[in-house]
N, C-alpha and C positions, 0 to 999 in steps of 0.2 A: 434567501439565496435564492433561488431564479432573480430578483432583481437587483444580484448584486452580480448574477454573470452577464444579465441586460446592461447595465452599467460597463460595467467592464472591457464588451463589447462595440457599445453604445464607443468611449474612450479610443479603441481602437480603429476603428474607422475614421476617427476625425484626424489621428495621429497621421494614419496611413492616406487620405486625401490633402492633410496640410505637406506630409513629404511627395506624394504627386505633382502636388502644385508649384512646390520649390524645385521638382528635378524639371519641371517642364520650363520655370526660369532659366533655369540652367542651359536646356536646348534651347529656348530660344534665341539668350542671348550666344549660343558656338555656332547658331546661323549668321547672325550679325555679322561676327568678329570672321565667317567666312566668307562672307558677302561682302566685306569691307575688304578682305584681300581680293580678291577676282576684280573690285570696283578699284583696289590700289592698282593694281595691274596694269587693266585698259589705261588709269588716268599717266602713268608712265608709260608705256606703249606708245599711247596719244603725243606725251611732252618730245618722249629721244624723236619720235616722226615730224614732230614736227621741228625739229633742231637742238633744242636743248641736250645741253653735252653732261654726261655722269657724272659730271663734278656737280653741276647745278642740281640736278636733281637727287644726288647724296647729300648738299647741302641741306636739300628740304627737309628730309626724309633722316639729319640729325646722321648720317655712317659716311664714310667716306667712298668715293667715287669708285675706286673700285669693288667696293663691298657691296654696292650700285648694281655696279655690274653685272657681280654673280647673283644675285640676288634679280637680279630683269633680266639680262643680258639676255639676244639672239642671235648669239654671234655662228660665220660657217665654219664650220669641219673641214680643214683644207686638206684633209686624207681622204673625206668621203663626196665635200661637196654639198651634204647637208647640215643643215639645222642643228648644233649640239644640245642634244636634251638635258636640261638641270636634274640632278636627285635628288630622288627623293628623300627625303631626312627619317619619316616614320621606321622606318625598320634596325635604323643605329639607334637605336637608346635598347632592344634590346641585344641587340651584338653587343654592344657593350660590355654588359654586362653577362654574356656568352662570351667571352674576351677571356677574362679576370676567371669566371668560373672552371675555365678551361684550364689555367696556370694554375690555379689552386687546387685544381686535384692532377695537374701533371700532367697532364693529357697533352703533351705539346704537339705530336702527330696530324690532331685535330687543328691546335692553333694554326700550326705551318700552312695548311691548306685552307685558310683564312686571309695568309699576307702574300704581299704581293714578291716577285722575286727578289730585288733590289734590300726590301724590309726583312727576309729570311733571311739572306745571306749577314743582315746586320744584327738583327738579333735571332742569336744562334741559340739551341739550347740551354748551354752551359750559361749565357748571360742572362737570359729570362728566368732559369729557376732558381737559380743561384743568388738572380734579385730579390725573387722570392721567399725564399728560402731565409734570407736577410727580412723582412719585413712578417714569417711566421714568427720566427727566433723573439722578434720585439711584440706581436701582438697576438698571436695565436692566427690560423683557419681563418678565412671569410665564410663570413655567416650572410652576407648579402651585400646587397650595392639600392643607392637613395641619391634623390640628387641630382640625375642625368639629365646632362643641359649639353648642346650642340652651340659650338660657335666657327668663325669660317677664323681663316688664320690669320686675321687682323685684331681678332677679340670679335668681331660680332656676335649679340646674339641671336641664333638664330630658331624661332615659332618652331616647334614639329610639326606643322602641318605645309610648312615655304617647301619651298625645294630651289638648288642652287647649283651652278656652275664651281668644279675646280675641290682640293682636297677641305675635309670637316675635322674638323675635330670635337671631337666626343669627351667631357668631362662626369665622371662621376664618384660620387665616394663612397671608398672602401671601408663596407665596415666588419673588423675585423672581430673574435672573441673580448677583446682587452684593447679596444683601438680601435683608430681610424686614422683612414687616405687617402691621401688623390689620388684618383685613376686615371690617363688622356691615354684614350686613342687616336692615333692620326689613321684619314681615310680617306683613302684615293674618291676619284669619281665614279671608280669598279665597284665599292668599297671595300677594299680589301686593305688588311691593313696594312697601314705602311711606319706608325710611329709607336710606338707603346712608352709608358712611364708612368710612373709609380712613388709619390711625393711626399711629405708630410702636408697634412692641411694648413693650408695655409700659405705654403711656400710661391717666393716667389724668381722674378729673373728662373723661368723654364726655357726647355730649352723649344715646346711646341704649346 
């Protein structure tokens, strides 16, 4: 009996040790990714300062000149004279899921607080909740969201740790009791909701 316990304890220690090594590899890889992003921004800053156009920089990165500018540009805000600050994308993942949780709960009052003024005029309580009622009648209530991703308006997928200028679109898979949908939320640079869309998975020709 004692030998069995000792053997089990040894196997447990080995497993924990292996898991620890694997997680350390993940940490090292994450640090490398972070360092690479810092190096890339510095390289882009140098290239642009030396006269490289956003079109040329975008071509090297495989993205449009506008996407390159929004990701790395440092424009001056004409309203203040200060450098515009890119939007931190990290909070948008949780905020996107919160939007659809509020819709499913019928809590339009709280959802309204997340919207910009123009969006609130267009996305009325009746429109939002009537649309969601149609989803619920086909697939049931929300059980969760998954595979949330962020992209710029031109469709360029953005990494979670990046920042960018201008509006951002978040797309998530809305998981309901008996089916799945795509939910898309457009955010302005102040992270206010300016657009809301629920479509069948795989839909094309989207409004945004």
